N, C-alpha and C positions, 0 to 999 in steps of 0.2 A: 801837485808839487807844493811843498812847504819849505820854509827857510828858517833855520835856527839862528837867531841873532844873539850871540853870547861871546864871552871872553874878549871884550873890547880892549882890555888892558894889553892884549897881545899885539894889537895893530895901532893903538893910539900912541902919539908922541907927547901927549900931555897927561897930567894926572886926573883922577876922578873929578868930575863926571865925564871925562873923555869927550869934550866938546868938539874936538877935531874930527870925530867920526860922524857928526851930524849929516854931512853931505852924503856919506855912504848910506846911512839909514834912509834918508830921503829918496835916494835912488832905488833902494830895495823896496820901499813902500810903493813907489811909482811902478816898478816892474812887476811886483807880485801881489800887491794889495795888502792892506792892514790885517785882513782875516787869515792870511797865509803865513804870518810871521809868528814863530814861537820864541818867547823871551826866556833867557835863562842861562 
């Protein structure tokens, strides 16, 4: 299983660099591991 982590502007309530999505990224890394995340 892989996770694509992209289009952060769609879920963020702040402008770039979308810092309010950091907790979500942290949870994704914890759940799937850094080697199973595709950036883009």
